[in-house]
C-alpha positions as CSV (number, residue, x, y, z in Angstrom):
1,M,-12.0,25.3,16.1
2,K,-8.9,25.5,18.3
3,P,-6.1,23.0,18.4
4,R,-6.0,21.2,21.7
5,Q,-3.0,20.5,24.0
6,P,-2.0,17.1,22.5
7,V,-1.4,18.6,19.1
8,L,0.6,21.5,20.5
9,T,2.6,19.1,22.6
10,V,3.6,16.9,19.7
11,F,4.7,20.0,17.7
12,A,6.7,21.4,20.7
13,L,8.4,18.1,21.4
14,T,9.3,17.5,17.7
15,T,10.7,21.0,17.4
16,C,12.8,20.7,20.5
17,A,14.2,17.4,19.3
18,T,15.0,19.0,15.9
19,L,16.8,21.9,17.5
20,L,18.9,19.6,19.8
21,C,19.9,17.3,17.0
22,H,20.7,20.0,14.4
23,G,21.4,23.1,16.5
24,A,24.6,23.7,14.6
25,K,22.7,24.3,11.4
26,S,20.4,27.1,10.5
27,A,16.8,26.2,9.8
28,G,17.3,27.0,6.1
29,E,20.3,24.6,5.8
30,R,18.4,21.8,7.5
31,I,15.3,22.4,5.3
32,A,17.5,22.1,2.2
33,E,19.1,18.9,3.5
34,L,15.7,17.3,4.3
35,E,14.3,18.2,0.9
36,I,17.2,16.3,-0.7
37,I,16.6,13.3,1.5
38,I,12.9,13.2,0.7
39,K,13.5,13.7,-3.0
40,E,15.9,10.8,-3.2
41,N,13.4,8.5,-1.6
42,G,10.4,9.6,-3.8
43,A,6.9,10.2,-2.7
44,N,5.3,7.1,-4.2
45,N,7.6,4.2,-3.5
46,L,7.9,1.9,-0.5
47,G,11.1,3.6,0.6
48,S,9.2,6.8,1.3
49,H,7.8,5.3,4.6
50,S,11.3,4.9,5.9
51,V,11.9,8.6,5.9
52,I,8.4,9.7,7.1
53,A,10.1,11.2,10.2
54,R,11.9,13.6,7.9
55,Y,8.6,14.8,6.5
56,W,7.4,15.7,10.0
57,E,10.7,17.3,10.8
58,L,10.6,19.4,7.6
59,A,7.0,20.4,8.3
60,D,7.9,21.5,11.8
61,L,10.8,23.6,10.6
62,H,8.5,25.4,8.1
63,K,6.1,26.0,11.0
64,K,8.9,27.4,13.1
65,T,9.9,29.8,10.4
66,G,6.3,31.0,10.0
67,D,5.7,29.5,6.5
68,D,2.3,28.0,7.1
69,E,1.7,27.2,3.4
70,K,4.8,25.1,3.1
71,W,4.2,23.5,6.4
72,Y,0.7,22.4,5.3
73,G,2.0,21.2,1.9
74,V,4.7,19.0,3.5
75,L,2.2,17.8,6.2
76,I,-0.2,16.6,3.5
77,K,2.6,14.8,1.6
78,G,3.5,13.1,4.8
79,L,-0.1,12.0,5.4
80,R,-0.3,10.5,2.0
81,I,2.5,8.2,3.1
82,D,1.3,7.7,6.7
83,P,-2.4,8.5,7.1
84,F,-2.5,7.0,10.5
85,E,-0.4,9.7,12.2
86,Y,-3.5,11.1,13.9
87,D,-1.9,14.0,15.8
88,R,-0.8,15.3,12.4
89,Q,-4.2,14.6,10.9
90,I,-5.8,16.8,13.6
91,E,-3.3,19.6,12.9
92,A,-4.1,19.5,9.2
93,A,-7.9,19.6,10.0
94,V,-7.6,22.6,12.3
95,Y,-5.7,24.5,9.6
96,E,-8.1,23.5,6.9
97,Y,-11.1,24.6,8.9
98,K,-9.6,28.0,9.6
99,K,-8.8,28.4,5.9
100,G,-12.4,27.7,4.9
101,E,-11.9,24.1,3.7
102,K,-14.5,22.9,6.2
103,R,-15.7,19.8,4.3
104,L,-12.1,18.6,4.0
105,A,-11.5,19.3,7.6
106,I,-14.6,17.4,8.7
107,A,-13.8,14.4,6.5
108,R,-10.4,14.2,8.0
109,L,-11.7,14.5,11.6
110,N,-14.4,11.9,10.9
111,G,-11.6,9.5,9.6
112,V,-9.8,9.8,13.0
113,A,-13.0,9.7,15.1
114,G,-14.3,6.7,13.2
115,D,-11.3,4.4,13.7
116,E,-12.7,1.6,15.8
117,S,-9.3,0.0,16.2
118,M,-8.3,2.6,18.8
119,P,-11.5,3.1,20.8
120,F,-9.9,4.8,23.8
121,S,-7.1,6.8,22.2
122,A,-6.5,10.5,23.0
123,Q,-6.6,11.3,19.3
124,R,-9.9,9.8,18.7
125,R,-11.4,11.6,21.7
126,L,-9.9,14.9,20.6
127,A,-11.3,14.4,17.1
128,R,-14.7,13.8,18.5
129,E,-14.6,16.8,20.8
130,T,-13.5,19.0,17.9
131,L,-16.3,17.7,15.7
132,R,-18.8,18.4,18.5
133,G,-17.6,22.0,18.5
134,I,-18.5,22.5,14.9
135,P,-21.8,24.4,14.3
136,K,-24.6,22.0,13.2
137,A,-25.3,24.0,10.1
138,V,-21.7,23.8,9.0
139,A,-21.6,20.0,9.6
140,A,-24.8,19.5,7.7
141,A,-23.5,21.5,4.7
142,A,-20.6,19.1,4.6
143,N,-22.9,16.2,3.8
144,Q,-23.0,16.6,0.0
145,P,-24.9,14.3,-2.4
146,P,-23.0,11.5,-4.1
147,V,-20.7,12.4,-7.0
148,D,-22.3,12.1,-10.4
149,F,-20.3,9.8,-12.6
150,P,-20.8,10.3,-16.4
151,T,-21.3,7.5,-18.8
152,L,-20.0,7.1,-22.4
153,A,-22.1,7.5,-25.5
154,D,-25.2,5.3,-25.6
155,G,-24.9,4.5,-21.9
156,V,-21.6,2.5,-22.3
157,L,-19.5,2.3,-19.1
158,P,-15.7,2.4,-18.9
159,T,-14.2,-1.1,-18.6
160,A,-11.8,-2.6,-16.0
161,H,-10.7,-6.1,-16.9
162,V,-10.4,-8.5,-14.0
163,M,-7.8,-11.1,-14.9
164,P,-7.4,-14.1,-12.6
165,F,-4.6,-16.6,-13.0
166,P,-5.3,-20.4,-12.6
167,G,-5.6,-21.4,-9.0
168,V,-7.5,-18.2,-7.9
169,D,-10.7,-18.9,-6.0
170,E,-13.6,-18.0,-8.3
171,T,-15.5,-16.5,-5.4
172,I,-12.6,-14.0,-4.8
173,T,-12.6,-13.1,-8.5
174,A,-16.4,-12.5,-8.5
175,Q,-16.1,-10.5,-5.3
176,V,-13.3,-8.3,-6.6
177,A,-15.2,-7.7,-9.9
178,R,-18.3,-6.6,-8.1
179,R,-16.5,-4.2,-5.8
180,L,-14.6,-2.6,-8.7
181,A,-17.9,-2.1,-10.6
182,D,-19.6,-0.5,-7.6
183,V,-16.8,1.9,-6.7
184,F,-15.4,2.8,-10.1
185,H,-18.8,2.9,-11.9
186,C,-17.5,0.6,-14.7
187,D,-18.0,-2.7,-16.4
188,T,-15.8,-5.4,-15.0
189,P,-15.6,-8.4,-17.4
190,I,-13.7,-11.3,-16.0
191,T,-10.9,-12.3,-18.5
192,P,-9.1,-15.4,-17.2
193,M,-5.4,-15.6,-18.0
194,G,-5.6,-19.3,-18.9
195,E,-1.9,-19.8,-18.3
196,A,0.5,-20.0,-15.4
197,E,2.2,-16.9,-14.1
198,S,5.4,-15.6,-15.7
199,V,8.5,-16.4,-13.7
200,K,10.5,-13.7,-15.5
201,N,12.7,-12.0,-12.9
202,A,11.1,-14.2,-10.2
203,R,12.9,-14.4,-6.8
204,D,14.0,-17.9,-5.8
205,V,12.9,-17.7,-2.2
206,R,13.4,-21.5,-1.7
207,K,17.1,-21.1,-2.6
208,Q,17.3,-18.1,-0.2
209,A,15.7,-20.1,2.6
210,V,18.1,-23.0,2.2
211,E,21.1,-20.6,2.2
212,S,19.7,-19.0,5.4
213,V,19.4,-22.4,7.1
214,V,22.9,-23.3,6.1
215,E,24.3,-20.0,7.4
216,Q,22.5,-20.4,10.7
217,I,23.9,-23.9,11.2
218,Q,27.4,-22.8,10.4
219,M,27.1,-19.8,12.8
220,N,25.8,-21.9,15.7
221,S,27.9,-25.0,15.3
222,D,31.4,-26.0,16.4
223,P,33.5,-26.3,13.1
224,A,35.1,-29.6,14.2
225,E,31.7,-31.2,15.1
226,L,30.3,-30.0,11.8
227,V,33.1,-31.7,9.8
228,L,32.5,-35.0,11.7
229,F,28.8,-34.7,11.0
230,M,29.4,-34.2,7.3
231,E,31.8,-37.2,7.2
232,R,29.2,-39.4,8.7
233,R,26.8,-38.3,6.0
234,K,29.5,-38.8,3.4
235,M,29.7,-35.1,2.6
236,A,32.5,-32.6,2.4
237,L,32.8,-28.8,3.0
238,K,33.2,-28.3,-0.7
239,D,29.7,-29.6,-1.2
240,L,28.4,-26.4,0.3
241,E,29.7,-24.5,-2.7
242,T,26.7,-25.8,-4.8
243,N,23.0,-25.4,-4.4
244,E,22.4,-29.1,-4.4
245,G,25.0,-29.6,-1.7
246,K,23.5,-26.9,0.5
247,E,20.0,-28.5,0.2
248,K,21.4,-32.0,1.0
249,F,23.3,-30.6,4.0
250,A,20.3,-28.5,5.3
251,Q,17.9,-31.4,5.1
252,A,20.4,-33.7,6.8
253,V,20.9,-31.4,9.8
254,L,17.2,-30.5,10.1
255,S,16.3,-34.2,10.1
256,E,18.2,-34.6,13.4
257,T,16.8,-31.6,15.2
258,K,13.5,-31.1,17.0
259,N,10.8,-30.0,14.6
260,G,13.4,-30.0,11.9
261,A,11.3,-32.2,9.6
262,K,8.5,-29.6,9.7
263,E,10.9,-26.8,9.0
264,W,12.4,-28.6,6.0
265,E,8.9,-29.3,4.7
266,R,8.1,-25.6,4.9
267,V,11.3,-24.6,3.1
268,N,10.9,-27.3,0.5
269,A,7.4,-26.1,-0.3
270,L,8.4,-22.5,-1.0
271,R,7.6,-21.4,-4.6
272,P,9.2,-18.6,-6.6
273,Q,8.1,-15.1,-5.6
274,L,6.8,-13.4,-8.8
275,H,7.8,-10.0,-10.0
276,S,4.9,-7.6,-10.4
277,E,6.2,-6.1,-13.6
278,A,6.4,-9.5,-15.3
279,L,2.7,-10.1,-14.4
280,F,1.7,-6.7,-15.8
281,D,3.4,-7.4,-19.1
282,Q,2.0,-10.9,-19.3
283,A,-1.6,-9.6,-18.8
284,L,-1.3,-6.6,-21.1
285,A,0.1,-8.9,-23.8
286,K,-3.5,-10.3,-24.0
287,F,-4.5,-7.0,-25.6
288,G,-1.5,-6.9,-27.9
289,R,-0.3,-3.8,-26.1
290,Q,2.2,-2.8,-23.4
291,N,-0.2,-0.3,-21.9
292,A,-3.9,-0.8,-21.4
293,V,-4.5,2.9,-21.5
294,T,-4.0,2.8,-25.3
295,V,-7.1,0.6,-25.7
296,P,-10.3,2.7,-26.1
297,S,-12.7,2.6,-23.2
298,I,-10.4,0.5,-21.0
299,L,-9.6,2.1,-17.7
300,G,-7.0,-0.6,-16.7
301,V,-6.6,-4.2,-15.7
302,L,-6.7,-5.8,-12.3
303,I,-4.7,-9.1,-12.1
304,I,-5.3,-11.7,-9.3
305,T,-2.8,-14.4,-8.5
306,A,-2.6,-17.0,-5.7
307,E,1.2,-16.7,-5.7
308,D,3.5,-14.5,-3.6
309,V,4.5,-11.2,-5.3
310,F,7.3,-8.6,-4.9
311,M,8.0,-5.3,-6.6
312,G,11.8,-5.4,-6.9
313,G,14.3,-3.9,-4.7
314,K,14.7,-5.1,-1.1
315,N,11.0,-5.5,-0.2
316,N,10.2,-9.0,1.0
317,F,6.7,-9.1,-0.4
318,V,3.7,-7.0,-1.3
319,Y,0.0,-7.7,-0.8
320,A,-0.6,-5.8,-4.1
321,A,1.2,-3.6,-6.6
322,A,0.2,-1.1,-9.3
323,S,1.7,0.6,-12.3
324,N,0.2,4.0,-13.3
325,H,2.2,3.9,-16.5
326,K,0.8,0.6,-17.5
327,K,-2.6,1.1,-16.0
328,A,-2.4,-2.3,-14.3
329,G,-2.6,-3.6,-10.8
330,V,-2.1,-7.0,-9.2
331,I,-3.5,-8.5,-6.0
332,S,-1.7,-11.4,-4.4
333,C,-3.9,-13.8,-2.4
334,A,-1.0,-15.5,-0.8
335,R,-1.0,-13.6,2.5
336,F,-4.5,-12.2,3.1
337,A,-5.7,-15.2,5.1
338,F,-2.6,-15.8,7.2
339,D,-4.5,-15.6,10.4
340,K,-7.5,-17.6,9.2
341,P,-10.0,-14.8,9.3
342,S,-13.8,-15.2,8.9
343,P,-15.2,-15.1,5.4
344,V,-16.7,-11.7,6.1
345,K,-13.4,-10.3,7.4
346,L,-11.4,-11.8,4.5
347,A,-13.9,-10.3,2.0
348,R,-13.4,-6.8,3.5
349,R,-9.6,-7.2,3.2
350,Y,-9.9,-8.0,-0.5
351,E,-12.4,-5.3,-1.2
352,T,-10.4,-2.6,0.5
353,Q,-7.1,-3.6,-1.2
354,V,-8.6,-3.9,-4.7
355,I,-9.9,-0.3,-4.5
356,S,-6.6,1.1,-3.3
357,T,-4.6,-0.8,-5.9
358,F,-6.9,0.0,-8.9
359,A,-7.2,3.6,-7.9
360,F,-3.4,4.1,-8.0
361,A,-3.2,2.1,-11.2
362,I,-5.5,4.4,-13.1
363,G,-3.9,7.6,-11.8
364,L,-5.3,8.6,-8.4
365,D,-2.8,10.0,-6.0
366,R,-2.7,8.4,-2.6
367,C,-5.3,10.0,-0.3
368,S,-4.3,11.8,2.9
369,I,-7.7,11.2,4.6
370,P,-7.7,8.2,6.9
371,R,-10.5,5.7,6.3
372,C,-10.5,6.4,2.6
373,A,-9.8,3.1,0.8
374,N,-7.2,5.0,-1.3
375,S,-5.1,6.0,1.6
376,Q,-1.8,4.2,2.1
377,S,-1.4,1.1,4.3
378,Y,1.5,-1.2,5.0
379,S,0.0,-4.1,6.8
380,I,-3.2,-6.1,7.2
381,A,-3.9,-4.3,10.5
382,Q,-3.7,-0.9,8.8
383,L,-5.7,-2.2,5.8
384,E,-8.5,-3.1,8.2
385,R,-8.6,0.5,9.6
386,K,-9.8,1.8,6.2
387,S,-13.3,1.7,4.6
388,Q,-14.3,-0.1,1.5
389,S,-15.1,3.1,-0.4
390,L,-13.4,6.2,-1.9
391,C,-13.9,9.5,-0.1
392,E,-15.8,12.2,-2.0
393,F,-12.5,14.0,-2.9
394,C,-11.1,10.9,-4.5
395,E,-14.4,10.4,-6.4
396,K,-14.2,13.9,-7.8
397,D,-10.6,13.3,-8.9
398,L,-11.8,10.0,-10.5
399,V,-14.4,11.8,-12.6
400,K,-11.6,14.2,-13.8
401,I,-9.5,11.2,-14.9
402,Y,-12.5,9.7,-16.8
403,K,-13.2,12.9,-18.6
404,E,-9.5,13.4,-19.5
405,K,-9.2,9.9,-20.8
406,F,-12.4,9.5,-22.8
407,E,-12.5,13.0,-24.2
408,K,-9.1,12.3,-25.5
409,E,-10.4,9.1,-27.1
410,E,-13.2,11.2,-28.6
411,F,-16.0,9.4,-26.8
412,L,-19.1,11.5,-26.2
413,Y,-20.5,11.8,-22.7
414,K,-24.1,11.6,-21.7
415,K,-24.2,14.3,-19.1
């Protein structure tokens, strides 16, 4: 296997850009600087994606200095954050193949070659050409039998509790439970929450929307005309110092603009955006614990809500969130059907997301192989580029997690 021109071109261009931007610094100084930037953003938070270019720059600097081991290590960390950087995927696969990690290399190339969302891309064509160059015997040896998942004593399976809040479609709940059972080889009892979602630390998005409307009106209006308008409506500027006054003002202005009534209806219908951590704590309280991992035989819990969710910080919303510490994940149904997809397409979205969320909740690291359901995605479009299954490497790591947990709990395995 030889790297083709597109891979070398990406490396060369990136290296040149790095040298132009940071020519005054030595490679060692820039490497140290980049490592600090990456460390400050963390490898498993949403902020990591904002510095993904730093990972590629750091990898290229290691390559330039001849440290292939560090180059590869940084490359894989970057691909855990952005698995759809396909030029980098091919670079990694070429290196893995040369090092004897042929099954890993083939799995990575198959992930690129199998992405039907980019049928005519140069990367997909390159991945297919590279796969065709692999001897048939080597490719056949990469097709291993399914991973053997152990069971607990007396054939008992580990448990993943599926916990829907009121308002969640029962069909979605049943679908999620079935997919969890299939992929994680566990029992998935449905444990309804039976109460409304906690609004602890919730974000008042309606209030934020009203403030945004008021701000836009003030920015785009003549101050004198604005005062006259408020006088006609028996309002004063001081009214804008209160939430009630802002709402009254925003509604009054929108009522006199084209499509304003519909916009106010949208704003007025906004519900609090729920904090994922509050939902985790609410669900785990059902077990009388703060952490589901302390309950024997329970892998974790998967919460389903129809409400919008955020994780804290500056992120606007999340499709799902997970806590490895609490062994809990939450899926928000609020945005999966934004484009009115077919039932089959919507089902695939939920199935892919639930695997990714629960895998992270119970301790699997994000996968660097594209198409694996446990790889990272940041949008519905990226979610749909993944499969509804774990790759063999994630399955093997999953078996290790099971053994570590249940041997600690003194359960006996049936081999």
